[in-house]
N, C-alpha and C positions, 0 to 999 in steps of 0.2 A: 648674782649676789654672793658675796663671800661670807663665810662664817668663821668665828673663832672657835675652833674645836681642838680637842687633843690631837696630837700628831697623827695617830693611826686613823682616827675618824676623819680628819681633814684630808688625808690621802684618798679615802674613798670619795669624798666630796669632789675632789679635783680631777679624778680620773677622766671624766667625760671631757673636761676642758683640755686636758693634756692630749687627748686623742684627736682633738679637732685640728684641722690644718692651720698653719700660721695665718694670722689675720693681719689686716693693715696696721692695726695699732702696734704691732711688733716691729714694723719696718723702721729701720733707722734711716733718717734722712738728714743729710748735711744741709741744714737750713742756711739761707744766705746771711751774710753779715748785714746788719741794719744800715741802710743808707742814712737814716736819721738817728744819730746817737743821742741818748738821753743826757740832758743837762740838768742835774738835780742838786748841784752844789755839794756842801758838806753835811755831815750828820747822817745818822741812820734813817733809812726810808723803809716803808712798808708797802707791800703789794699782795694781792690775793690771786691765786691761780687755781682753777678747777680743771682737772684733766682726768676724769674717771676716778677709779679707786684712790683715795687719798694716801693709802700706804705707799704707793709707788711715787706719787708726786713729792711727798715729804722725803722719801728715801733719796731721791735724786738731788733735791735742793739742799739737803743736809750735808751733801758731799761737795758743795760748791764753796770755794774760798770767797770770803766776803759776806757770806750769809751767817748771821749771828743766831738766828732761830728760824725754825720751820715748824709750824703748829698745825696739825690736822684738825679739821672742824667742819662745820656746816654753815654755808652762806645763804642768807635769806630765810624765808619761813618765819616761824614763831619760836620763841624760847621754850614754850611748853612742849613743842614737838621736836625739839633739837636733841634727839637721842639716836643712837645707832640703830636700835631696833625699828624705830618708826621711819627714819630717813631711808634706810636700806630696803624697806618694804615698798618704797615708791609712792607713799600716800601723802607726803608732805610737799611743801614748795621749796625745800632746800636743795642745794647741790653740795656734794662732797667737795671740799676745797682745802687749800693750805695757805695759811698766812705766813708770808716770808718777810723777814726783817733783814736788811742787807746794807752794806756800806758802799755807796756809789763810787767812792774813790778806789774801791777794789774790784767791784763787779757792777756794771751799770744795768739799768732796767732793760735796755734793748738787748744786752747780752743774756740776761735771764730769759727773755723771750726766745732768743735763738736756741738756747739750751732746751727750753720747754718744747718747742716744736721739732727739735731734732730727735730727742730721745724719750720724751714723756708722753705727749699726746699727739694723736693723728688729727690734724685740723680738718680732714674731709669727712669725719664721722659726726653724726648728730645723735644725741641722746644715747651714746654708747662709747665704750672704749674697751679694747681687749675682750674678755669674756663677759663683761658686765653690761647690762641693758637697762635703760630707763632714763628719764629726764634728770634724775639726781646724779647721773654720771656724765652729763654733758660737759664738753670742754668750753670753758669761758675764761676770758681775761677780765679781771676786776681791778681797774686802775683806781688808785686812791688819791691822785693829784691830777691837775690839769696837764702837767708835763707827761706823766705816764699815759694818760688817755691819748694825747697827741702822738706819742711815740708808738703806742699800740695800734692806732688807726693807720699810721704810715707804714708800719711793719706788715700788717695784714694786707694792705694794698700791694706792697712789694712782693709778698708771698704769692699773691694771685697772679702776678706778672712773671714770676720766676721760672715757671715750668717745672718746678721740683716735684709737684704732686700731679697725679694723673686725673684726679677728680676735683670738683669745685671746693674751695675753702669755705667751710661753714661755721668755724669758730666765731663766737660773738664777743663783743665788748659789752659787759653787763654793768648796770648801775650798781654802785656800792650800797650794800645793805648791811644788816647786822651780821657779824661773824660770831658763831658760837663754838668755842673750843670743844673738840670731841672728848670722850671719856679717856681717862688715863691709860686704859688698856690699848688705845689706838695711837698713842704718842710713841714715836720711835719704834713702830711696830716691826719694821724690817730688821732693825738692829737687834731687837729683843727676840725675834723669831726667825733667824736666818734659815732654818730648816723647814719652815712652814711651806707646804707644797705650792701654795699660791705665790708666795714670795719667790721661791725658786723658779717657778714657771713663768711668771709675768714681770716681776719687779727687779730681781737681781740682774737680768739682762739689760735693763735700763741703766742701772748704775755702772755696769761694765761698759756700756756704750758711751756713757759720759766720760769715763776715764780714757777710752780709746779715741774719741773725737776731740775732747778738750782737756788734754793732760795738764795744760798750764793752769787751769782753774780747779782741777780735781784735788781733793784731799781725802786720804784714806780714813782718817778718824771720822766717826759719825757724830755730827753736831746735834745735841739734844735740843728739843723745843722748849 
């Protein structure tokens, strides 16, 4: 569990994580191009991605051309319990997630999936990503249309046959439930707190990997949610 602390205090908090050996969630994998391209027509589309700490998920997608907004929040659960304090404690039915609005004429849903599994989330991990543990950090795809669901199902099947990962793929396709935007302090967190030890240790490398693997879709400016 991460905490928003003053820089010095946060440094103490993350020392143990920094001393751990590199974990699978840090591995950069060049995920395969989707065999089934999304056909979503024109106009902005929305999808939800859960991939561990929403700071990193939002940071990566905010640097993708064609994404007009990436909002951190809580998917599922109840409105009354949709708060960082409660969700991060693991006592609610939410998962940390990011709602992504994108232009399919610039970046397709299947391309977002490829980015997600290349640099954001390790699809072989259940109820954890990076240093974070608990069902609220599970990696989940939340399609918001029939086309997205079909593309996600096909892509997960393709991933399982690709041989890119050494362990079974366990990421699930979740039914769409209510998405509750997180508190203002958690929006654009990486951009506002680039020296935060957690960001430097776990999330800045994901953004760097995005630029390295997919320079054609990377943009340096950080898109606010």
